C-alpha positions in Angstrom: -0.2 0.0 -0.1 2.9 2.3 0.8 4.5 1.5 -2.2 1.4 2.2 -4.3 0.9 5.5 -2.7 4.9 6.4 -3.3 4.5 5.7 -6.9 1.5 7.6 -7.3 2.9 10.6 -5.7 5.9 10.3 -7.8 3.9 10.2 -11.0 2.0 13.2 -10.0 5.7 15.3 -9.2 6.7 14.1 -13.0 3.4 15.0 -14.3 3.3 18.7 -12.5 7.1 18.9 -14.0 6.1 18.1 -17.3 3.2 20.7 -17.1 5.6 23.3 -15.9 8.3 22.3 -18.7 5.5 22.5 -21.5 3.7 25.7 -20.3 3.7 28.7 -23.0 5.4 31.9 -21.7 3.3 34.7 -23.0 5.0 38.2 -23.5 2.6 40.9 -23.6 3.4 43.7 -25.8 1.8 46.8 -26.4 1.8 50.0 -28.8 -0.2 52.8 -30.1 -0.2 52.6 -33.6 -2.9 51.5 -36.1 -3.0 47.5 -37.1 -2.1 48.7 -40.6 1.1 50.2 -39.5 4.5 48.2 -40.2 5.1 48.3 -36.7 2.0 46.2 -35.8 2.8 43.9 -39.0 6.2 43.5 -37.9 5.3 42.5 -34.6 3.0 40.1 -35.9 5.7 38.3 -37.7 8.0 38.6 -34.6 5.3 36.4 -32.3 5.4 33.9 -35.4 9.1 33.7 -35.4 9.2 33.7 -31.5 6.6 30.8 -31.3 8.5 28.9 -34.0 11.9 29.8 -32.6 10.9 28.3 -29.2 9.2 25.3 -30.3 5.7 26.9 -28.8 7.4 27.6 -25.5 7.2 31.4 -26.1 4.4 33.7 -27.9 3.4 37.2 -28.1 0.4 39.0 -27.4 -0.2 42.3 -29.0 -2.3 45.1 -27.8 -2.4 47.7 -30.6 -3.8 51.5 -31.0 -3.2 52.5 -27.5 -5.2 49.9 -25.7 -3.4 49.9 -22.7 -2.4 53.5 -22.6 -0.2 55.9 -24.3 3.7 55.2 -24.9 4.8 56.9 -21.8 2.2 55.1 -20.2 3.2 51.9 -21.6 6.7 52.6 -20.5 5.4 53.1 -16.7 3.7 49.7 -16.8 7.0 48.2 -17.8 8.7 49.7 -14.8 6.2 48.1 -12.4 5.9 44.8 -14.3 2.3 45.0 -15.4 3.3 44.9 -19.3 6.4 43.2 -20.9 7.3 45.1 -23.9 6.3 48.0 -25.8 7.5 50.1 -29.0 8.2 53.7 -28.3 9.4 56.8 -30.0 12.9 57.9 -28.8 11.3 61.1 -28.2 9.3 59.7 -25.4 11.9 57.2 -24.4 14.4 60.5 -23.8 12.4 61.2 -20.5 13.2 57.8 -19.1 16.7 57.3 -20.8 18.5 60.8 -21.2 21.0 59.6 -23.9 18.0 59.4 -26.1 17.9 63.1 -26.4 20.7 63.1 -28.9 18.1 61.8 -31.7 16.0 64.8 -31.2 19.0 67.0 -32.5 17.7 68.2 -35.6 19.4 67.3 -39.0 22.1 65.0 -37.2 22.2 62.4 -39.8 23.2 62.7 -43.3 20.9 60.0 -44.9 18.9 57.1 -44.1 21.7 54.7 -44.4 23.9 56.7 -42.3 20.9 56.6 -39.6 21.0 52.6 -40.0 24.9 52.6 -39.5 24.9 54.4 -36.3 21.6 52.5 -34.9 23.2 49.2 -35.6 26.7 50.3 -34.5 28.3 50.4 -31.3 27.0 54.2 -30.9 23.4 52.9 -31.1 23.9 50.2 -28.6 25.4 52.6 -26.0 22.2 54.8 -26.4 19.9 51.7 -26.4 21.5 50.2 -23.1 20.8 53.7 -21.3 17.4 52.7 -20.3 18.4 49.5 -18.4 19.1 51.7 -15.2 15.6 52.9 -15.1 14.3 49.2 -15.9 13.8 49.6 -19.4 15.8 47.5 -21.4 16.1 48.6 -25.2 16.2 45.5 -27.7 16.3 47.3 -31.0 15.2 50.1 -33.3 12.4 50.0 -35.6 12.6 52.6 -38.6 10.2 55.6 -38.5 11.8 57.7 -41.1 12.2 61.3 -41.1 9.7 63.8 -39.5 8.4 66.9 -41.2 5.9 69.3 -40.7 2.3 69.6 -41.7 -0.3 72.2 -41.2 -4.0 73.1 -41.7 -3.6 76.4 -43.3 -0.3 77.9 -44.0 2.0 76.1 -46.1 5.6 76.0 -44.4 8.3 76.8 -47.5 10.9 78.6 -44.8 11.1 78.8 -41.3 9.5 82.3 -40.9 6.2 80.3 -42.1 6.1 78.7 -38.4 6.3 82.3 -36.5 3.1 82.3 -34.5 2.0 78.7 -35.3 1.2 76.1 -32.6 2.8 72.9 -33.4 1.8 69.7 -31.9 4.9 67.8 -30.4 5.7 64.8 -28.3 6.4 65.1 -24.8 10.3 65.6 -25.5 12.3 68.6 -24.4 14.5 68.4 -27.6 11.5 68.5 -30.0 10.0 71.7 -28.2 13.4 73.4 -28.3 13.6 72.7 -31.9 10.3 74.0 -32.7 11.1 77.0 -30.7 14.3 77.6 -32.4 12.5 77.6 -35.8 9.8 80.2 -34.8 6.9 78.2 -33.8 5.2 77.4 -30.6 5.4 73.7 -29.4 2.7 72.3 -27.9 2.9 68.5 -26.5 -0.6 66.8 -26.9 -0.9 63.0 -26.8 -1.0 61.3 -30.2 -4.5 59.8 -29.4 -5.9 63.3 -28.9 -4.3 65.1 -32.0 -6.9 64.4 -34.7 -9.4 66.2 -32.4 -7.0 69.2 -31.5 -6.3 69.7 -35.1 -9.9 70.0 -36.1 -10.9 72.3 -33.1 -8.0 74.5 -33.6 -6.0 73.7 -30.5 -3.1 73.1 -32.7 -2.3 74.6 -36.2 -0.2 71.6 -37.0 2.2 68.9 -36.0 5.2 67.1 -37.2 5.9 63.5 -38.1 6.6 60.8 -40.7 4.7 60.0 -44.0 3.1 57.0 -42.8 1.9 58.3 -39.5 0.3 61.3 -41.1 -1.5 59.1 -43.5 -2.8 56.1 -41.2 -3.7 58.7 -38.4 -5.9 60.4 -41.4 -4.6 64.0 -40.3 -4.3 64.9 -43.9 -8.2 65.2 -43.7 -7.5 68.2 -41.7 -4.1 69.3 -42.9 -3.7 70.1 -46.4 0.0 71.2 -46.5 2.9 68.8 -45.9 6.4 70.3 -45.8 9.3 67.8 -46.4 12.1 69.5 -44.4 12.9 66.1 -42.7 14.3 67.8 -39.6 14.6 65.0 -37.2 15.2 61.1 -37.5 13.4 59.6 -34.4 13.6 55.8 -34.6 11.0 53.7 -32.9 12.5 51.6 -29.8 11.5 48.1 -28.9 11.6 48.0 -24.8 11.2 45.3 -22.6 10.8 45.7 -18.8 14.1 44.5 -16.8 11.5 42.6 -14.5 10.2 40.4 -17.3 13.7 40.0 -19.1 15.1 39.0 -15.5 12.6 36.3 -15.3 13.4 34.8 -18.5 16.2 31.9 -19.0 19.1 32.7 -21.0 17.7 30.5 -23.5 14.5 32.5 -23.8 16.2 35.6 -23.8 18.1 34.5 -27.0 14.9 33.3 -28.6 13.4 36.6 -28.0 16.4 38.8 -29.0 16.6 37.1 -32.1 13.2 37.5 -33.2 13.3 41.2 -32.6 16.4 41.2 -34.7 14.3 39.7 -37.5 11.6 41.9 -37.3 13.7 44.7 -37.4 14.9 43.9 -40.5 11.3 42.9 -41.9 9.8 46.3 -40.4 12.7 48.3 -42.2 11.6 47.1 -45.7 7.9 47.4 -44.7 8.3 50.9 -43.6 10.4 52.0 -47.2 7.1 50.6 -48.8 4.6 52.4 -46.7 6.6 55.8 -46.8 6.1 55.7 -50.6 2.5 54.5 -50.5 1.9 57.5 -47.8 3.1 60.2 -49.8 1.3 58.8 -52.9 -1.9 58.7 -51.3 -2.1 62.2 -49.2 -1.4 63.7 -52.5 -4.1 62.0 -54.0 -6.2 63.1 -51.3 -5.4 66.9 -52.1 -2.5 67.5 -49.7 0.1 69.9 -51.2 3.5 68.3 -50.9 6.3 71.1 -50.3 10.0 70.2 -50.7 11.5 73.2 -48.9 15.3 74.1 -49.1 16.6 72.5 -45.8 19.9 74.5 -45.5 17.4 77.2 -44.2 16.1 75.2 -41.5 19.3 73.9 -40.7 20.8 77.4 -39.9 18.0 78.3 -37.6 18.9 75.1 -35.3 22.5 75.9 -35.0 21.8 77.3 -31.6 20.6 73.9 -30.5 24.1 72.1 -31.4 25.5 75.1 -29.5 23.5 74.5 -26.4 24.6 71.0 -25.8 28.2 71.7 -25.8 28.0 72.1 -22.0 26.5 68.6 -21.8 29.6 66.3 -22.2 27.6 63.1 -22.7 25.1 64.5 -25.6 28.1 66.5 -27.2 30.4 63.3 -27.1 27.4 61.3 -29.0 26.9 63.7 -31.4 30.4 63.7 -32.5 30.2 60.0 -32.4 27.5 59.9 -34.8 28.9 62.5 -37.0 32.0 60.5 -37.2 30.4 57.3 -38.2 31.1 56.5 -41.8 
């Protein structure tokens, strides 16, 4: 009888162990964009790859369209362990990881390839790692193109056209400094509230990349898009350190490899989406303006001078400019 009880107990322990071993670990990831956006599509592919790579032991559960809050709120959820991963703009991330501020410096990159060389190199990794001390571990950069101004009633051909205009920016000190240097009035408003704010005249315009301008339908209100391409603000894939530290080394490897693969995929999607967005907004009646960028570059020279007293950001600016 005792032997039977022992065998039964042993079987129960083995079954529990097998159950735990076969248990799928679900990573909850949230973002604020539309499901048609390249970011969401890349995350869907990331989830498929992660499930395949881990043999079904890990999977992603995606919450799009600000279902779990704004970008800032999602970062705060990561810090307390209530959410595992998110995608945020570096403009928002700079409030949590100070080195990210460097991306807000206007006209810093020579072209798209230069930005990729920086992001995928040692300087990009140094900046990505800065959030870890604030419980936010960066895993990779998605492409978010270049940001440009779009307005309701005033075409922006030169910086002087921004004078007196209220321009929506993210909650980013560097973004506010840039708009101010160009003569506009920077107004931080959450992305989810922007369409209504444009309709009601709370702001006269905003600045963002072509796919965001198109998918948000802001082109229904703003009929001028000036491609000054003042900043390159990539998106960052971030995992909370609470979540990361609970993963085994093997699980961490699976997740990082799936992120890396999704980064390559997203950048391809982005290039296609950017071309489509410009075509569609122009077809919808938006006037596309290609201004002389040097006029804008000259106006923001003071921002570079302002960072000379900040040894960290000044050093990063020099590293980025020196990257071949």
